C-alpha positions as CSV (number, residue, x, y, z in Angstrom):
1,X,0.0,0.0,0.0
2,X,1.4,3.4,-1.0
3,X,2.2,5.7,1.8
4,X,1.1,8.8,-0.1
5,X,-1.7,10.1,-2.3
6,X,-2.0,13.1,-4.4
7,X,-4.8,15.3,-5.8
8,X,-4.6,17.3,-9.0
9,X,-6.8,20.3,-9.6
10,X,-7.3,22.9,-12.3
11,X,-6.8,26.5,-11.3
12,X,-8.6,29.4,-13.1
13,X,-8.2,33.0,-11.9
14,X,-7.3,31.7,-8.4
15,X,-10.3,29.4,-8.1
16,X,-9.9,25.6,-7.6
17,X,-12.0,23.8,-10.3
18,X,-13.5,20.4,-9.6
19,X,-13.3,20.8,-5.8
20,X,-16.9,19.7,-5.3
21,X,-16.3,16.6,-7.3
22,X,-13.7,15.2,-4.9
23,X,-14.5,12.5,-2.4
24,X,-15.4,13.7,1.0
25,X,-12.1,12.5,2.6
26,X,-10.2,14.4,-0.1
27,X,-12.2,17.6,0.5
28,X,-11.7,17.3,4.3
29,X,-7.9,17.0,4.1
30,X,-7.8,20.0,1.8
31,X,-9.8,22.0,4.3
32,X,-7.8,20.9,7.3
33,X,-4.8,18.6,6.9
34,X,-1.0,18.5,6.5
35,X,-0.2,18.8,2.8
36,X,2.5,19.8,0.4
37,X,1.3,21.7,-2.7
38,X,2.9,22.6,-6.0
39,X,1.3,25.2,-8.4
40,X,2.3,25.1,-12.1
41,X,1.7,27.4,-15.0
42,X,1.6,25.9,-18.5
43,X,2.1,29.3,-20.1
44,X,4.9,30.9,-17.9
45,X,6.3,27.5,-16.8
46,X,6.6,28.8,-13.3
47,X,6.4,26.6,-10.2
48,X,5.5,27.5,-6.7
49,X,6.0,25.0,-3.8
50,X,4.6,25.3,-0.3
51,X,3.2,23.5,2.7
52,X,0.1,24.2,4.8
53,X,-2.4,22.7,7.2
54,X,-5.4,24.5,5.5
55,X,-4.9,24.3,1.8
56,X,-8.2,25.8,0.7
57,X,-7.7,28.8,3.0
58,X,-4.0,29.1,1.9
59,X,-5.1,29.1,-1.8
60,X,-7.4,32.1,-1.1
61,X,-4.6,33.8,0.7
62,X,-2.3,33.4,-2.3
63,X,-4.9,35.0,-4.5
64,X,-6.0,37.9,-2.3
65,X,-4.2,40.3,-4.5
66,X,-1.3,40.9,-2.1
67,X,1.1,38.3,-3.6
68,X,2.5,39.6,-6.9
69,X,4.0,36.2,-7.8
70,X,0.5,34.6,-7.8
71,X,-1.1,37.5,-9.7
72,X,1.5,37.4,-12.5
73,X,2.4,33.7,-12.7
74,X,-0.8,32.5,-14.4
75,X,-0.9,29.2,-12.5
76,X,-3.4,26.8,-14.1
77,X,-3.0,23.6,-12.1
78,X,-2.0,22.5,-8.6
79,X,-0.9,19.1,-7.3
80,X,-1.4,18.4,-3.6
81,X,0.6,15.7,-1.8
82,X,-0.7,13.9,1.3
83,X,0.9,11.2,3.4
84,X,0.3,9.2,6.5
85,X,3.8,10.4,7.6
86,X,3.1,14.1,7.3
87,X,3.5,16.0,10.6
88,X,5.2,19.3,11.3
89,X,8.8,18.0,10.9
90,X,8.0,15.8,7.9
91,X,6.2,18.7,6.1
92,X,9.3,21.0,6.6
93,X,11.6,18.2,5.3
94,X,9.6,17.3,2.2
95,X,9.0,21.0,1.3
96,X,12.8,21.6,1.4
97,X,13.6,18.5,-0.5
98,X,11.1,19.3,-3.3
99,X,12.2,22.9,-3.6
100,X,15.8,21.8,-3.9
101,X,15.1,19.1,-6.4
102,X,12.8,21.3,-8.6
103,X,15.5,24.0,-8.7
104,X,18.1,21.5,-9.8
105,X,15.7,19.9,-12.3
106,X,14.6,23.1,-14.0
107,X,17.0,24.0,-16.9
108,X,15.9,27.6,-16.7
109,X,16.1,27.9,-12.9
110,X,18.4,30.9,-13.4
111,X,15.2,32.8,-14.4
112,X,13.7,32.0,-11.0
113,X,11.0,29.8,-12.4
114,X,10.9,27.8,-9.2
115,X,9.5,29.9,-6.4
116,X,8.8,29.4,-2.7
117,X,8.2,31.4,0.5
118,X,11.7,32.6,1.0
119,X,11.0,34.1,4.4
120,X,9.6,30.9,5.8
121,X,12.2,28.6,4.4
122,X,15.3,30.6,5.4
123,X,14.1,31.3,8.9
124,X,12.2,28.1,9.7
125,X,12.7,27.0,13.3
126,X,15.1,29.8,14.0
127,X,17.4,28.7,11.2
128,X,18.0,26.4,8.4
129,X,17.1,23.3,10.4
130,X,14.7,20.4,9.9
131,X,14.3,18.5,13.2
132,X,15.1,14.8,13.1
133,X,12.0,12.6,13.2
134,X,11.3,8.9,13.4
135,X,10.1,8.3,9.9
136,X,12.6,10.4,8.1
137,X,14.1,7.6,6.0
138,X,10.7,6.2,5.2
139,X,9.5,9.6,4.0
140,X,12.5,9.9,1.6
141,X,12.1,6.3,0.3
142,X,8.3,5.8,0.4
143,X,7.0,9.3,-0.4
144,X,9.5,11.8,-2.0
145,X,11.2,9.2,-4.3
146,X,8.0,7.5,-5.8
147,X,6.1,10.8,-5.9
148,X,8.9,12.2,-8.1
149,X,9.6,9.2,-10.3
150,X,6.1,7.6,-10.5
151,X,3.9,10.7,-10.5
152,X,5.7,13.9,-11.3
153,X,8.0,12.7,-14.1
154,X,5.5,10.6,-16.1
155,X,3.0,13.5,-15.9
156,X,5.6,16.0,-17.2
157,X,5.8,18.1,-14.0
158,X,9.6,17.6,-14.0
159,X,12.3,16.9,-16.6
160,X,14.6,14.5,-14.7
161,X,13.4,10.9,-14.3
162,X,15.4,9.9,-11.2
163,X,16.3,11.7,-8.0
164,X,19.7,10.0,-8.0
165,X,20.6,12.0,-11.1
166,X,19.6,15.2,-9.3
167,X,21.5,14.4,-6.2
168,X,24.8,14.6,-8.1
169,X,24.2,18.2,-9.1
170,X,25.8,21.0,-7.1
171,X,22.5,22.8,-6.7
172,X,21.4,19.9,-4.5
173,X,24.6,19.1,-2.8
174,X,25.3,22.6,-1.5
175,X,21.7,23.9,-1.3
176,X,21.4,26.7,1.3
177,X,18.0,25.4,2.3
178,X,18.8,21.7,2.7
179,X,18.8,20.0,6.1
180,X,21.9,20.5,8.2
181,X,23.0,18.9,11.4
182,X,22.5,20.1,15.0
183,X,26.3,20.6,15.1
184,X,26.3,22.8,12.0
185,X,23.3,24.7,13.3
186,X,25.1,25.4,16.6
187,X,28.1,26.8,14.7
188,X,25.8,29.0,12.6
189,X,24.1,30.4,15.6
190,X,27.4,31.1,17.3
191,X,28.9,32.9,14.4
192,X,25.8,35.0,13.9
193,X,25.5,35.8,17.6
194,X,29.1,36.9,18.0
195,X,30.0,39.4,15.2
196,X,33.0,40.6,17.1
197,X,34.6,37.1,17.1
198,X,36.3,35.3,14.2
199,X,36.1,31.6,13.7
200,X,38.1,28.6,12.3
201,X,35.8,25.8,11.3
202,X,38.0,22.7,11.2
203,X,36.7,19.6,9.3
204,X,37.9,16.6,7.5
205,X,37.2,16.1,3.8
206,X,33.4,15.6,3.4
207,X,32.3,17.0,6.7
208,X,30.1,19.7,5.3
209,X,32.3,22.8,5.4
210,X,31.0,24.1,2.1
211,X,27.4,23.4,3.0
212,X,27.9,25.3,6.2
213,X,29.3,28.2,4.1
214,X,26.2,28.4,1.9
215,X,23.9,28.3,4.9
216,X,25.9,31.0,6.6
217,X,25.7,33.3,3.6
218,X,21.9,32.7,3.4
219,X,21.4,33.5,7.0
220,X,23.6,36.6,6.9
221,X,21.8,38.0,3.8
222,X,18.4,37.3,5.4
223,X,19.1,38.4,9.0
224,X,21.7,41.2,8.4
225,X,20.6,42.5,5.0
226,X,22.7,45.7,5.3
227,X,26.0,44.0,5.9
228,X,28.7,43.7,3.3
229,X,29.7,40.0,2.9
230,X,32.6,38.6,0.9
231,X,33.2,34.9,0.2
232,X,36.7,33.8,-0.8
233,X,36.6,30.8,-3.1
234,X,38.9,28.6,-5.2
235,X,38.8,29.3,-9.0
236,X,37.3,25.9,-9.7
237,X,34.3,26.6,-7.6
238,X,33.4,30.3,-8.2
239,X,31.1,29.6,-11.2
240,X,29.2,26.9,-9.2
241,X,28.9,29.2,-6.2
242,X,27.5,32.0,-8.3
243,X,25.0,29.7,-9.8
244,X,23.9,28.5,-6.4
245,X,23.4,31.9,-4.9
246,X,21.7,33.3,-8.0
247,X,19.3,30.4,-8.3
248,X,18.3,30.5,-4.7
249,X,17.6,34.2,-4.9
250,X,20.7,35.4,-3.1
251,X,22.4,37.3,-5.9
252,X,22.5,40.3,-3.5
253,X,24.5,43.4,-4.3
254,X,26.0,43.2,-0.8
255,X,27.5,39.8,-1.6
256,X,30.9,39.5,-3.2
257,X,32.3,36.2,-4.5
258,X,36.0,36.3,-5.4
259,X,39.4,34.7,-5.1
260,X,41.6,35.9,-2.3
261,X,43.8,37.8,-4.9
262,X,40.8,39.5,-6.4
263,X,39.4,40.5,-3.0
264,X,42.7,41.9,-1.7
265,X,43.4,43.9,-4.9
266,X,39.9,45.3,-4.7
267,X,40.9,46.7,-1.2
268,X,37.3,47.1,0.1
269,X,36.3,46.5,3.7
270,X,33.5,44.0,4.6
271,X,31.5,43.2,7.7
272,X,32.1,39.5,7.2
273,X,34.7,37.7,5.1
274,X,34.1,33.9,4.7
275,X,37.0,31.8,3.3
276,X,36.4,28.4,1.8
277,X,39.4,26.0,1.8
278,X,41.5,28.4,3.8
279,X,44.3,25.8,3.9
280,X,45.0,26.8,0.3
281,X,45.6,30.5,1.0
282,X,48.9,31.8,-0.4
283,X,52.0,33.2,1.2
284,X,54.9,35.3,0.0
285,X,57.0,32.7,-1.9
286,X,59.5,32.8,-4.7
287,X,57.8,30.0,-6.6
288,X,54.4,31.6,-6.5
289,X,52.1,32.9,-9.2
290,X,53.1,36.4,-9.9
291,X,49.6,37.8,-9.4
292,X,49.5,36.2,-5.9
293,X,52.6,38.0,-4.8
294,X,51.6,41.4,-6.3
295,X,48.9,41.9,-3.6
296,X,51.5,42.9,-1.0
297,X,51.4,46.7,-1.5
298,X,49.8,49.7,0.2
299,X,48.4,48.6,3.6
300,X,49.3,45.0,2.8
301,X,53.0,45.6,2.1
302,X,54.2,44.1,5.4
303,X,51.9,41.1,5.3
304,X,53.4,37.6,4.8
305,X,50.4,35.8,3.5
306,X,46.9,36.3,2.1
307,X,45.2,35.6,5.4
308,X,47.0,38.5,7.1
309,X,45.7,40.8,4.3
310,X,42.1,39.4,4.5
311,X,42.0,40.0,8.2
312,X,42.3,43.7,7.4
313,X,39.4,43.6,5.1
314,X,36.8,41.9,7.4
315,X,35.4,42.9,10.8
316,X,34.6,39.2,11.2
317,X,36.5,36.4,9.6
318,X,35.2,32.8,9.2
319,X,37.7,30.2,7.9
320,X,36.8,26.7,6.6
321,X,40.0,24.7,7.2
322,X,41.5,21.2,6.9
323,X,45.0,20.8,8.1
324,X,45.5,17.8,5.7
325,X,44.6,19.6,2.5
326,X,47.5,22.1,1.8
327,X,49.3,20.8,-1.3
328,X,51.9,23.3,-2.4
329,X,54.9,25.1,-0.8
330,X,53.2,28.3,-1.8
331,X,50.3,27.6,0.5
332,X,50.7,29.4,3.9
333,X,52.4,27.2,6.4
334,X,50.7,25.6,9.4
335,X,52.8,27.9,11.7
336,X,51.6,31.0,9.8
337,X,48.0,29.8,10.0
338,X,48.2,29.2,13.7
339,X,49.8,32.6,14.3
340,X,47.2,34.4,12.2
341,X,44.3,32.7,14.0
342,X,45.6,32.5,17.6
343,X,42.7,34.8,18.7
344,X,40.1,33.0,16.6
345,X,37.4,30.6,18.1
346,X,38.2,27.0,17.0
347,X,35.3,24.6,16.2
348,X,35.4,21.1,14.7
349,X,32.9,19.4,12.3
350,X,32.7,15.7,13.0
351,X,29.9,14.2,10.8
352,X,31.0,12.6,7.5
353,X,28.6,13.5,4.7
354,X,30.3,12.7,1.4
355,X,31.4,9.1,1.9
356,X,28.5,6.6,2.2
357,X,29.4,3.1,3.3
358,X,27.2,0.5,1.5
359,X,24.0,-0.6,3.3
360,X,24.2,-3.7,5.4
361,X,27.8,-3.3,6.3
362,X,29.1,-3.0,9.9
363,X,31.8,-0.5,9.0
364,X,31.0,3.2,8.5
365,X,32.3,6.1,6.5
366,X,34.1,7.4,9.5
367,X,36.0,4.0,9.7
368,X,37.2,4.5,6.2
369,X,38.3,8.1,6.7
370,X,40.1,7.3,10.0
371,X,41.8,4.4,8.3
372,X,43.1,6.5,5.4
373,X,44.3,9.1,7.8
374,X,46.1,6.4,9.8
375,X,47.6,4.9,6.7
376,X,49.0,8.2,5.4
377,X,49.8,10.2,8.6
378,X,50.6,7.7,11.4
379,X,54.3,8.8,11.5
380,X,53.8,12.5,10.9
381,X,52.6,13.8,14.3
382,X,49.6,15.5,12.6
383,X,46.9,13.0,13.6
384,X,46.4,14.6,17.0
385,X,45.6,17.9,15.3
386,X,42.6,16.3,13.4
387,X,39.4,14.6,14.4
388,X,41.1,11.1,14.4
389,X,39.7,8.0,16.1
390,X,42.3,5.2,16.3
391,X,39.6,2.6,17.0
392,X,38.4,2.5,13.4
393,X,36.9,-0.8,12.1
394,X,39.6,-2.2,9.8
395,X,37.1,-4.5,8.1
396,X,36.3,-1.6,5.7
397,X,39.7,-2.4,4.1
398,X,39.1,-6.2,4.0
399,X,35.7,-6.4,2.4
400,X,36.2,-8.6,-0.6
401,X,32.6,-8.2,-1.9
402,X,32.5,-6.7,-5.4
403,X,30.3,-3.9,-4.1
404,X,32.5,-3.1,-1.1
405,X,33.3,0.5,-0.5
406,X,37.1,0.0,-0.7
407,X,39.3,-2.2,-2.8
408,X,42.4,-2.3,-5.0
409,X,43.8,-4.0,-8.1
410,X,47.0,-6.0,-8.0
411,X,47.8,-5.7,-11.8
412,X,47.1,-3.4,-14.8
413,X,46.0,-0.5,-12.6
414,X,45.0,1.8,-15.4
415,X,42.9,-0.8,-17.3
416,X,41.3,-2.2,-14.2
417,X,40.4,1.2,-12.7
418,X,38.9,2.4,-16.1
419,X,36.9,-0.8,-16.4
420,X,35.6,-0.5,-12.8
421,X,34.3,3.1,-13.2
422,X,32.9,2.3,-16.7
423,X,31.0,-0.8,-15.4
424,X,29.4,1.3,-12.7
425,X,28.2,3.8,-15.3
426,X,26.3,1.0,-17.1
427,X,24.3,0.4,-13.9
428,X,24.2,4.0,-12.7
429,X,24.2,6.4,-15.7
430,X,23.7,9.4,-13.4
431,X,27.0,8.7,-11.5
432,X,29.9,11.0,-11.9
433,X,32.9,8.7,-11.8
434,X,36.5,9.5,-12.5
435,X,40.0,7.9,-12.4
436,X,42.4,10.3,-10.6
437,X,46.2,10.2,-10.2
438,X,49.1,11.5,-8.2
439,X,51.3,14.0,-9.9
440,X,53.7,11.3,-11.3
441,X,53.3,11.9,-15.0
442,X,54.7,15.1,-16.6
443,X,52.5,17.5,-18.4
444,X,52.5,21.1,-19.7
445,X,49.7,23.6,-19.3
446,X,49.3,23.9,-23.0
447,X,48.7,20.1,-23.3
448,X,45.1,20.6,-22.3
449,X,44.4,22.2,-25.7
450,X,45.6,19.3,-27.7
451,X,43.6,16.0,-27.2
452,X,46.3,14.1,-29.1
453,X,48.8,14.6,-26.3
454,X,48.5,11.8,-23.8
455,X,50.3,11.3,-20.5
456,X,49.3,7.9,-19.0
457,X,50.2,4.8,-20.9
458,X,49.6,1.2,-20.2
459,X,49.7,-1.4,-23.0
460,X,47.4,0.0,-25.7
461,X,45.7,2.4,-23.3
462,X,46.5,6.1,-23.6
463,X,45.0,8.7,-21.4
464,X,45.6,12.4,-20.9
465,X,45.5,14.6,-17.8
466,X,42.5,16.8,-17.2
467,X,42.4,19.4,-19.9
468,X,41.3,22.1,-17.5
469,X,41.3,22.7,-13.7
470,X,38.2,25.0,-13.6
471,X,34.9,23.2,-13.7
472,X,36.5,20.0,-15.1
473,X,33.8,17.7,-13.9
474,X,31.3,19.5,-16.2
475,X,33.8,20.0,-19.0
476,X,32.4,19.9,-22.6
477,X,35.4,17.8,-23.8
478,X,34.3,14.7,-25.7
479,X,36.9,12.7,-23.7
480,X,36.3,14.4,-20.3
481,X,35.2,11.2,-18.6
482,X,38.3,9.4,-19.9
483,X,40.8,12.0,-18.7
484,X,42.8,11.3,-15.6
485,X,42.0,13.9,-12.9
486,X,44.7,15.7,-10.9
487,X,44.2,17.0,-7.4
488,X,43.9,20.6,-8.8
489,X,40.7,19.6,-10.7
490,X,38.9,17.8,-7.9
491,X,39.8,19.4,-4.6
492,X,36.5,20.2,-2.9
493,X,34.5,18.2,-5.4
494,X,32.2,15.2,-4.8
495,X,32.4,12.2,-7.1
496,X,30.5,8.9,-7.0
497,X,33.1,6.2,-7.7
498,X,36.7,7.0,-7.8
499,X,39.8,5.1,-9.0
500,X,43.1,6.4,-7.6
501,X,46.5,5.8,-9.2
502,X,49.1,5.9,-6.4
503,X,52.5,6.6,-8.0
504,X,56.1,6.3,-6.9
505,X,56.2,9.9,-5.6
506,X,55.1,8.2,-2.3
507,X,57.7,5.7,-1.1
508,X,58.8,3.9,2.1
509,X,62.1,4.5,3.8
510,X,64.3,2.2,5.8
511,X,62.4,2.9,9.0
512,X,59.1,1.9,7.3
513,X,57.8,5.4,7.1
514,X,56.3,7.1,4.1
515,X,58.2,9.9,2.4
516,X,57.7,12.0,-0.7
517,X,60.3,11.5,-3.5
518,X,60.6,14.7,-5.6
519,X,62.4,12.9,-8.4
520,X,59.1,11.1,-9.3
521,X,56.9,14.2,-8.7
522,X,56.0,16.2,-11.8
523,X,54.7,19.6,-10.6
524,X,57.4,22.1,-10.4
525,X,55.4,24.5,-8.3
526,X,54.8,21.7,-5.8
527,X,58.5,21.4,-4.9
528,X,60.9,23.6,-3.0
529,X,63.8,25.2,-4.8
530,X,67.1,23.3,-4.8
531,X,68.8,26.3,-3.3
532,X,66.3,26.5,-0.4
533,X,68.1,24.5,2.3
534,X,65.5,24.8,5.1
535,X,65.9,21.5,7.0
536,X,62.1,21.2,7.3
537,X,61.5,21.2,3.5
538,X,61.9,17.4,3.2
539,X,59.2,16.7,5.7
540,X,57.0,19.5,4.3
541,X,57.2,18.1,0.8
542,X,56.3,14.6,2.2
543,X,53.2,16.2,3.7
544,X,52.2,17.8,0.4
545,X,52.4,14.4,-1.3
546,X,50.4,12.7,1.5
547,X,47.8,15.5,1.4
548,X,47.4,15.0,-2.4
549,X,46.6,11.3,-1.9
550,X,44.4,12.0,1.1
551,X,42.3,14.4,-1.1
552,X,42.1,12.0,-4.0
553,X,41.1,9.1,-1.7
554,X,38.3,11.1,0.0
555,X,36.4,12.2,-3.1
556,X,34.2,9.1,-3.6
557,X,30.6,9.0,-2.3
558,X,29.9,5.4,-3.3
559,X,33.3,3.7,-3.5
560,X,37.0,3.8,-4.2
561,X,39.5,1.4,-5.9
562,X,43.3,1.9,-5.8
563,X,45.8,1.1,-8.5
564,X,49.5,1.1,-7.8
565,X,51.4,2.9,-10.6
566,X,55.0,1.7,-10.5
567,X,54.7,1.4,-6.8
568,X,54.6,-2.1,-5.4
569,X,56.3,-0.9,-2.2
570,X,53.3,1.2,-1.2
571,X,50.9,-1.7,-1.8
572,X,53.0,-3.9,0.6
573,X,53.1,-1.0,3.1
574,X,49.3,-0.6,2.9
575,X,48.6,-4.3,3.4
576,X,50.8,-4.4,6.5
577,X,49.5,-1.1,8.0
578,X,45.8,-1.9,7.6
579,X,45.9,-5.6,8.5
580,X,43.4,-6.8,11.0
581,X,45.1,-7.2,14.4
């Protein structure tokens, strides 16, 4: 028995047609009952989504002449969703889900065709929060999913046949109206309530730092509309961020989205400066992009890194940070970061969102992340500075099932990883899968313009590096899915299934410790100069290499497979380190 029903009515000049022809139970629930409703206009193609406990009364309110969006939209039909599960929390949850999915589904959502009650959504329950409730999973599986795929899509209310396809889109993943955790909500409230304090939000890969960022921007724009807000982003994410804020109606003139270089050069003060991936902020460094070093002038002339300059631009600074994701000598050092943030409030995100262990397994996503951190960093002294739990379940690394989250290939790494991600696409066409690699094959920036230049070769297989770093996942290249992704193209990005080629830039020394070998590392800006004799450089370079593989191995939502690229030593090290004791 279905756990939902729906009622479709014609609308003409604000009047509901066919209301008297409905069954008595249907009429009663429309007069007084928990429902979700969706208005649609055949002519303007606009959509309006809402919730209510008195739909007939709510319809009259919409058409009382005070709501311009209803006067101009020319809605001619409405579908009303009802369910045995609908209570206050479930209504809030389903409304948010459907708004988010409709926005991601609508190819013209930039024109704000999908509308909703912005005031109510953004400020619901004192913030962007949907309370946990007992039937939450059932509502998602037994109501939202079939309603979309069995009713809305076949009846041409939506364009995308499956919700799985939508969930892979950035407009869903980073939606500023989706549910967030109590932990994230607590941090939001604390930041908003303490404008005179600055914050470092620490979090492992996949713990929701970027989602927290979009929610924070939404709250600031709504609750403090006169404040000037700047968001510092990496180049590969600026276009996506602009799309998100525009589509959700937050393309406010008080909001500035820019790289750190652009913001510093602009030399304008803001009430709040929020920095995504602050571990990648630059410092004064000889092997630095010239434009990054040119910001140190005027009032920034004495600064040693971009963070020191940004602190002069914002009354309140909020930094999203992961100590394990700095990947170049030109990134500001951990010491510099600690010195610059010594007066900041430090908070830690702990819930893993990205990685999803398969259903029915005893191990969890946290077990995998903790195991990878132990594998890479156990001899570095950095684990105590992260949210590391040494009691992780090692079974996540010993599950031999073909659908296990983790696995590796003993031979033909390139062929096997390609076959693995391609096979998954046959079963899950909506998945965004990629093979990624350490920086162990040389390339030139200009190579990306010539598809005939390849970098990875195994037998008859030839593959090239990612042709671009910015928005590579959504590249128009015919061979985009076949390209091997570098860390620069995927940092901060979610993928479904990921193959990772671990190269011989990561080796094992006589003490059994991992170290980075610069001779096998092909990114000139990722190395220290030969004439720089700082004794710490060797260990710092090792950390850059470890961080690169940590980033690559924490991209996959649904699974990861490793391939050892000219690196049998690491395979042996991995097996010994992660053996079940």
